[in-house]
C-alpha positions in Angstrom: 10.7 3.5 8.3 8.0 1.7 9.3 6.6 -1.5 7.0 3.4 -1.4 5.8 2.8 -5.3 6.5 -0.5 -5.6 4.8 0.9 -3.7 1.2 3.9 -6.2 2.1 2.0 -9.2 2.1 0.1 -8.1 -0.8 3.1 -7.6 -2.8 4.7 -10.5 -1.5 1.4 -13.0 -3.1 1.5 -11.1 -6.5 5.4 -11.5 -6.1 5.2 -15.1 -5.7 2.6 -15.5 -7.7 4.2 -14.1 -11.0 7.1 -16.4 -10.2 9.8 -13.6 -10.9 12.6 -14.0 -8.8 13.9 -10.6 -8.9 10.8 -9.5 -7.9 10.2 -11.8 -4.7 14.4 -10.7 -4.2 14.1 -7.2 -4.4 12.2 -7.3 -0.4 15.1 -8.8 1.3 18.0 -7.9 2.3 21.7 -9.3 0.8 22.7 -11.2 4.0 19.2 -12.9 4.6 18.5 -15.8 7.0 16.0 -18.1 6.2 14.8 -21.1 7.6 12.6 -23.7 6.3 12.5 -27.4 6.2 11.7 -27.6 2.7 15.0 -25.9 1.9 16.8 -29.4 3.2 15.7 -31.6 0.1 16.8 -29.1 -2.6 19.6 -27.5 -1.2 20.9 -29.8 1.8 20.6 -27.4 4.2 17.6 -26.0 6.2 19.4 -22.8 6.6 20.0 -20.6 3.3 21.8 -17.4 4.1 22.3 -14.8 1.9 20.0 -13.5 -1.3 22.2 -15.6 -3.8 21.7 -18.7 -2.2 18.2 -18.1 -1.3 17.6 -17.5 -5.1 19.6 -20.9 -6.0 17.0 -22.7 -3.3 13.5 -20.6 -5.1 14.4 -21.1 -8.3 15.1 -24.7 -7.6 11.9 -24.5 -6.0 10.1 -22.8 -8.9 11.2 -25.3 -11.1 9.5 -28.4 -8.8 6.6 -26.5 -9.1 5.3 -24.3 -11.7 2.1 -24.1 -10.6 2.8 -22.5 -7.4 0.6 -20.2 -5.9 -0.5 -18.6 -2.7 -3.0 -17.1 -1.0 -2.7 -14.8 2.3 -4.7 -15.6 5.0 -4.0 -13.8 7.8 -0.9 -10.7 8.5 0.2 -10.7 12.3 1.7 -6.9 13.0 4.4 -6.9 15.4 7.5 -4.4 15.6 9.6 -4.7 12.7 8.0 -8.1 12.0 5.4 -9.7 10.7 3.4 -13.4 10.8 1.7 -14.1 7.5 -0.1 -17.2 6.9 -1.1 -18.3 3.6 -2.7 -21.5 1.9 -0.6 -23.1 -1.4 -2.3 -24.2 -4.2 -2.3 -27.7 -3.4 -4.2 -26.4 0.3 -1.2 -26.5 2.4 -1.2 -24.1 5.4 1.8 -22.2 6.1 3.0 -19.3 7.9 6.1 -17.4 7.5 7.8 -14.9 10.1 9.5 -12.3 8.3 12.0 -9.4 10.6 12.7 -6.1 8.7 15.6 -3.7 9.7 15.3 -0.1 9.1 15.2 0.3 5.5 12.2 -2.5 5.0 14.6 -4.8 3.9 13.9 -8.6 5.0 17.2 -9.4 7.0 15.9 -12.6 8.9 12.5 -15.1 7.7 11.6 -18.3 8.4 8.8 -20.9 7.1 6.7 -23.4 8.8 4.4 -25.9 6.6 1.6 -27.9 7.4 1.5 -31.4 7.1 -0.3 -31.7 3.6 
């Protein structure tokens, strides 16, 4: 299966902007490994493993930022992976690297954020 990276980026942006965790998490495998320094302050670790732990982390993040919005800036395409850059509602730039399995689910991901 090949992933339509542009479509994935648009759907991911729409999912996040809807704040619908089920919609957001529908793209991630059960054993997802997600890394972000922002997770440390909310869940105590920078590496979140498993979709249930990721749900907990992102639920906490959405509670803290009820006005959260993303706007995709660029999509970089690789082999079974992509990097997407975006701006958030506060004008902070970020990049996510996502690795896909054969079914099109994200199995590994990491988020990096520019300093505000």
